[in-house]
Steps between C-alpha positions, in 0.01 A plus 500: 500500500147530641254211498136492605532197730752328725467185288601695188801643682608154614464363148735766362743440788522134403544571129824375350504788250542773762841526665591707805146522633343526846135518604306721742139445609275468804572134574868574557587583864564867570863444598575319172317770305728763651809295410375454142415866460840607632677261262313640200564858605872428534511336156584146611243362251344679199134385502242524775162333440232630733130541560358839590660469843797670329301762308503762779733637761821353357763749390745341255668778299658296219215290353525532122209278397161405639319205342131449582403147400142618458329834566353554847126555539533854634697800379643585841681165516640550151640840600655363820661209314636728229628742761770251605704627203597847373557626853694809609512644150626181336347331198332162483280273292178320586382204289153353555396172342134466414267270309163562339322449830704788648432750218235690696738532797769649277250749357382598849856553625578724203185704550516542877879542529520733201766294324531333160664159476729415211391161368790274408511143377650197669882515488653293223767237573753716316421792733548282807833367376630851425397615848660199671822560304550823693510301824760267346723801427464621859583152625813472282634819654497329839717205393839500671803529272660216693236258367560576132810282443293194594296543181783589263529152347123473441487850349778412256316184390173692451664769285681237295181301432242777455689824454516777761162664432294181475675353805398804703140483372474131583635561848252781569213288370603212725532725806154651443343155465377556144620182333211429263315682224321807634125442492278773359251659737183700442524870580127501577482214748854371555400156367794304364489376142312804364618809310307829510420676172310815408268592216483876445243664271474840335140551607301409809309174525226447752543133590783251489304297243691708247834370627374143516401541134859591412631198689256270320645612169854431618437174687289187450197488729647241735813712552302820558344319795848484659536880515451624858464810718385751240472853642400815317690830495335780692471700177337205318766508228674177587508187714762283669474123518705185564607244241654163587875513452477198268285704256710817510694439177187386316307807613770742387531320165123519446501873573786562255312300237188708564699820451627365167147423378328822604561839339381685810531380860275662761684336786853426622611193696806512722654311788449680831810642666312737731132485589286778353230683695242222529138513598453390859375150571126458453279227636486227242233245408496131568293233329444414135510756219424459135662639193439428135704179526281355776523472878821546692570492869522840670830574667676745723525859383557579134648152470311378198330628186131585524233702326267767635293244693794459739488874576863619503514745785660795329140631481235548770246221532206739500431788260611841620252783509406593146699219342343288232607140436682609184679798656788292630459635853254261656572169330810325369586546136674293240844609386604494135833496330408711201442834672123501438239542770452189709124559500413407144261229614705210367736246643861604459623143483646508849184431701124474471329779312187687607246723334577869527304675772428188706665444834626153584299311754646443842432218741392648835430171679791565737432871542416636843408840634682648801371812673698678773852537360612824337772412250603208281816465710284468813299224334813319379656518847181362660492211251870424549465503880220245471683293235237559232632468144369765261524584133382860483369776724297806395405768753205717399539878489244782499488795261760686708743209486443408864465142614151362553647254752386221269700257286441222253747213546551191287642235732655164421236233460636295789480802731145617424325335794783598735470864388123507556548368855690822579174699483474700821878520554626819659785712365601813692173485689287484184285193434534370145217372285595226255263327262487361145511787252150417378372559854668832581408612853320825554738748668214620719441154650 
């Protein structure tokens, strides 16, 4: 298991949930490091937690799994970490955990290393129990036959009281430490107490407002507010989201009732067993947004219903070349549930309406202009390195599709002054120019 820092490695080492674990990092004396490495190589313990001190130069032929607790900032380090498995013609698996703030790193690793990650959800409690059961079987094989008679009397009592099959199940449950009801866990975030569902549609929709509209029909407004983590499919024909476990039965009953009322259903709701191909994380807004029911507090990600004023980020913030506001390419659209065009100029009942042909206004009070960085990923990395929160980034391109080395950035309100103070910073020898968007610097200055 690779961590970014020594503190992270120590925290995992002290975790009660990880058994048979040792740690390796720069604060450990060289002699002890050699002893630890030798013990892992000889199989005396199954898990080694390490910083990048163990990413190179160590030849351990039988490592089946590499876990990276977060992606490294450079591709070379990712390759070296991953190279600790699948050696000498053997197979291996690499799992990398990442959050929204790491999305650009994941994209960069894929692009520069020429690989494609398979996105998977957080493991469910049932998956973990099934996996741990395999270790129980291996452990039972090691029990000496001479010890068995000591448990004969207890085994007889268990079979008599519960029956043979249930007695065995109870014993396995007790050994694994799973004594209570298994708590549900989100496949999107791993948060306990939430269940992940999907809405799949026959046709594409352009913003998740369409899905929020479906949920508003199935749930009262106050319960819709409890839905979290909505993420759109890459093909814009569905979305995944989290529902509190306490509302699961009510949600499914409301959907079945909806199917009974409607002659034609343009969508399907199902509980998620395997995550679909989801759109990558986008920067999300903070602050207050307004829908037709009044103000509501902005939240993380697609974690609450909103209309076009909240700008769902399945669409670019700025119009593309040749795109009109009603073309569906430059501005967010409304989704409908009746198969008709979302651009009929009326409210669809799920959010605020707007007149056809008019683009929604956008607040650019927190918008800055950065000149000197080539790509959106470069801008995002610069902002992350300087701890500047941002909502959206748009790099300008010329007619040939080449970067103009200029980007519009909407930063978090609390970070605006801090971002402007970075004017004159140097990145790779190039001096950056940063100013409010209304005062764009002249490139020739």
